[in-house]
BALOBA-1460 file (C-alpha; in Angstrom, 3 decimals):
// residues 77
<rec num="1" residu="m" x="0.000" y="0.000" z="0.000"/>
<rec num="2" residu="v" x="1.162" y="3.497" z="-0.857"/>
<rec num="3" residu="i" x="-0.464" y="6.625" z="0.530"/>
<rec num="4" residu="l" x="0.215" y="9.753" z="-1.501"/>
<rec num="5" residu="e" x="-0.392" y="13.204" z="-0.115"/>
<rec num="6" residu="v" x="-1.166" y="15.627" z="-2.903"/>
<rec num="7" residu="c" x="-1.593" y="19.362" z="-2.697"/>
<rec num="8" residu="n" x="-2.145" y="22.280" z="-5.025"/>
<rec num="9" residu="p" x="-0.834" y="25.261" z="-3.034"/>
<rec num="10" residu="q" x="-3.074" y="27.764" z="-4.837"/>
<rec num="11" residu="e" x="-6.216" y="25.716" z="-4.164"/>
<rec num="12" residu="a" x="-5.163" y="25.105" z="-0.572"/>
<rec num="13" residu="a" x="-4.782" y="28.851" z="-0.066"/>
<rec num="14" residu="r" x="-8.238" y="29.427" z="-1.596"/>
<rec num="15" residu="v" x="-10.026" y="27.013" z="0.709"/>
<rec num="16" residu="l" x="-8.068" y="28.079" z="3.784"/>
<rec num="17" residu="s" x="-8.986" y="31.711" z="3.114"/>
<rec num="18" residu="e" x="-12.649" y="30.641" z="3.356"/>
<rec num="19" residu="n" x="-12.310" y="28.541" z="6.514"/>
<rec num="20" residu="l" x="-9.160" y="27.596" z="8.427"/>
<rec num="21" residu="l" x="-10.780" y="24.398" z="9.721"/>
<rec num="22" residu="v" x="-10.370" y="22.927" z="6.243"/>
<rec num="23" residu="g" x="-6.672" y="22.661" z="7.098"/>
<rec num="24" residu="y" x="-7.565" y="19.447" z="8.924"/>
<rec num="25" residu="f" x="-8.387" y="17.860" z="5.551"/>
<rec num="26" residu="l" x="-5.177" y="18.919" z="3.793"/>
<rec num="27" residu="p" x="-3.287" y="17.640" z="1.957"/>
<rec num="28" residu="c" x="-5.563" y="15.376" z="-0.066"/>
<rec num="29" residu="k" x="-4.734" y="11.689" z="0.177"/>
<rec num="30" residu="i" x="-4.689" y="9.118" z="-2.611"/>
<rec num="31" residu="v" x="-4.253" y="5.449" z="-1.693"/>
<rec num="32" residu="v" x="-2.856" y="2.848" z="-4.086"/>
<rec num="33" residu="y" x="-2.935" y="-0.838" z="-3.143"/>
<rec num="34" residu="v" x="-3.283" y="-4.317" z="-4.608"/>
<rec num="35" residu="e" x="-6.204" y="-6.514" z="-3.606"/>
<rec num="36" residu="n" x="-6.570" y="-10.021" z="-5.034"/>
<rec num="37" residu="g" x="-4.117" y="-9.153" z="-7.801"/>
<rec num="38" residu="v" x="-5.977" y="-5.996" z="-8.810"/>
<rec num="39" residu="t" x="-4.447" y="-2.545" z="-8.324"/>
<rec num="40" residu="k" x="-6.895" y="-0.172" z="-6.703"/>
<rec num="41" residu="i" x="-6.685" y="3.586" z="-6.389"/>
<rec num="42" residu="g" x="-8.938" y="5.588" z="-4.099"/>
<rec num="43" residu="m" x="-9.301" y="8.738" z="-2.056"/>
<rec num="44" residu="p" x="-11.565" y="10.362" z="0.485"/>
<rec num="45" residu="k" x="-13.852" y="12.650" z="-1.497"/>
<rec num="46" residu="p" x="-13.120" y="16.322" z="-0.823"/>
<rec num="47" residu="t" x="-16.858" y="17.046" z="-1.100"/>
<rec num="48" residu="m" x="-17.566" y="14.687" z="1.788"/>
<rec num="49" residu="l" x="-14.824" y="16.165" z="3.964"/>
<rec num="50" residu="v" x="-15.783" y="19.778" z="3.292"/>
<rec num="51" residu="g" x="-19.415" y="18.874" z="3.953"/>
<rec num="52" residu="m" x="-18.462" y="18.823" z="7.635"/>
<rec num="53" residu="v" x="-18.080" y="22.605" z="7.674"/>
<rec num="54" residu="s" x="-21.325" y="23.352" z="5.775"/>
<rec num="55" residu="e" x="-20.252" y="26.279" z="3.611"/>
<rec num="56" residu="p" x="-21.677" y="26.448" z="0.060"/>
<rec num="57" residu="t" x="-18.634" y="28.291" z="-1.314"/>
<rec num="58" residu="l" x="-16.317" y="25.582" z="-0.046"/>
<rec num="59" residu="e" x="-18.590" y="22.849" z="-1.344"/>
<rec num="60" residu="k" x="-18.272" y="24.258" z="-4.876"/>
<rec num="61" residu="l" x="-14.489" y="24.492" z="-4.581"/>
<rec num="62" residu="a" x="-14.302" y="20.943" z="-3.208"/>
<rec num="63" residu="a" x="-16.438" y="19.626" z="-6.076"/>
<rec num="64" residu="d" x="-14.065" y="21.190" z="-8.607"/>
<rec num="65" residu="i" x="-10.989" y="19.807" z="-6.828"/>
<rec num="66" residu="e" x="-12.608" y="16.375" z="-6.558"/>
<rec num="67" residu="k" x="-13.411" y="16.360" z="-10.277"/>
<rec num="68" residu="r" x="-9.788" y="17.160" z="-11.132"/>
<rec num="69" residu="l" x="-8.392" y="14.530" z="-8.740"/>
<rec num="70" residu="i" x="-10.680" y="11.864" z="-10.207"/>
<rec num="71" residu="a" x="-9.539" y="12.846" z="-13.711"/>
<rec num="72" residu="c" x="-5.911" y="12.391" z="-12.624"/>
<rec num="73" residu="i" x="-6.672" y="8.996" z="-11.094"/>
<rec num="74" residu="d" x="-8.534" y="7.930" z="-14.235"/>
<rec num="75" residu="r" x="-5.524" y="8.831" z="-16.373"/>
<rec num="76" residu="c" x="-3.351" y="6.542" z="-14.190"/>
<rec num="77" residu="r" x="-5.516" y="3.483" z="-14.739"/>
């Protein structure tokens, strides 16, 4: 198992400027592991994590970040 911590400093600054509590969710994590001979890649969804602070602006930012992370993961498959 490999756990990658990924961060886009500009996006991190954007979300932290909205709410410092989001710092608890940074950096984003991507997990890569093999199960029954199959490589799996996953991550906690930023939209789910940011949902804990209930701020619509942050939810939109998290959705955009999540979409880009999923696109990166899909390119690795």
